[in-house]
C-alpha positions in Angstrom: 47.8 39.7 -34.2 47.7 36.4 -32.3 50.1 35.9 -29.2 50.7 32.3 -27.4 49.2 31.9 -24.2 52.7 31.3 -22.5 53.8 34.9 -24.2 50.6 36.5 -22.5 51.5 34.7 -19.1 55.4 35.6 -19.2 54.3 39.1 -19.9 51.6 39.2 -17.2 53.8 38.0 -14.5 56.6 40.4 -15.1 53.9 42.9 -14.7 53.0 41.6 -11.5 56.6 41.8 -10.4 56.3 45.5 -10.8 57.4 45.8 -14.8 55.5 48.9 -16.3 52.8 48.2 -19.1 54.7 50.7 -20.9 57.9 49.0 -20.6 56.7 45.7 -21.6 54.7 47.2 -24.6 57.7 48.6 -26.1 60.0 45.9 -25.4 57.7 43.3 -26.6 56.2 45.6 -29.5 52.9 44.7 -28.6 49.9 47.5 -27.9 49.3 48.5 -24.3 45.9 47.5 -24.7 46.5 44.1 -25.5 48.5 43.8 -22.5 46.0 45.4 -20.3 43.6 43.1 -21.5 45.5 40.2 -20.9 46.3 41.3 -17.4 42.6 41.7 -16.6 41.7 38.4 -17.8 44.8 36.4 -16.4 44.4 37.8 -13.1 40.5 36.8 -13.1 41.0 33.4 -14.0 43.9 33.1 -11.4 41.4 34.4 -8.7 38.9 31.6 -9.6 41.7 29.2 -9.2 42.1 30.3 -5.8 38.6 29.7 -4.8 37.8 27.1 -2.1 34.9 25.3 -1.1 32.7 25.9 1.9 34.1 22.6 3.5 37.6 23.8 2.8 36.8 27.4 4.4 35.1 25.4 7.4 38.1 23.1 8.0 40.6 26.0 7.8 38.4 28.3 10.3 38.8 25.0 12.8 42.5 24.5 12.5 42.7 28.4 13.0 40.9 27.9 16.1 42.7 25.1 17.1 46.2 27.0 16.7 44.9 30.0 18.6 43.9 28.2 21.7 47.4 26.3 21.3 49.0 29.6 21.4 47.0 30.9 24.3 47.7 27.9 26.5 51.5 28.1 25.5 51.1 31.9 26.5 49.6 31.2 29.8 51.9 28.6 30.8 55.2 30.6 29.8 53.7 33.7 31.5 53.3 31.8 34.7 56.6 30.0 34.6 58.9 31.0 37.5 61.8 31.2 35.4 64.0 33.9 34.2 62.7 36.3 31.4 65.8 35.2 29.0 64.8 31.4 29.5 61.2 32.4 28.6 62.3 34.1 25.2 64.2 31.0 24.6 61.4 28.8 25.3 59.0 31.1 22.8 61.4 30.6 20.3 61.9 26.8 20.4 57.8 26.5 20.5 57.7 28.8 17.2 60.0 26.4 15.5 57.6 23.3 16.0 
């Protein structure tokens, strides 16, 4: 039997959200082996769609390093401020919102 790609995606999404293959098989009257095959094929496709280039990876690593440096600076400044602890906590929340 041929099934539409849309149906395969819908069933795969329901599985990823926690629905069991057995329940999906019974509800849609589709063999469990077919559903398992769709899950494996569509999951692999999704994984490849998430792949990034080495350049993008490098750029993300640089951004993370920059954010870590900024975080360290903010932590140092806040810890050395001569203000009450409650004000320091408020300042941390304010910085997190930015």
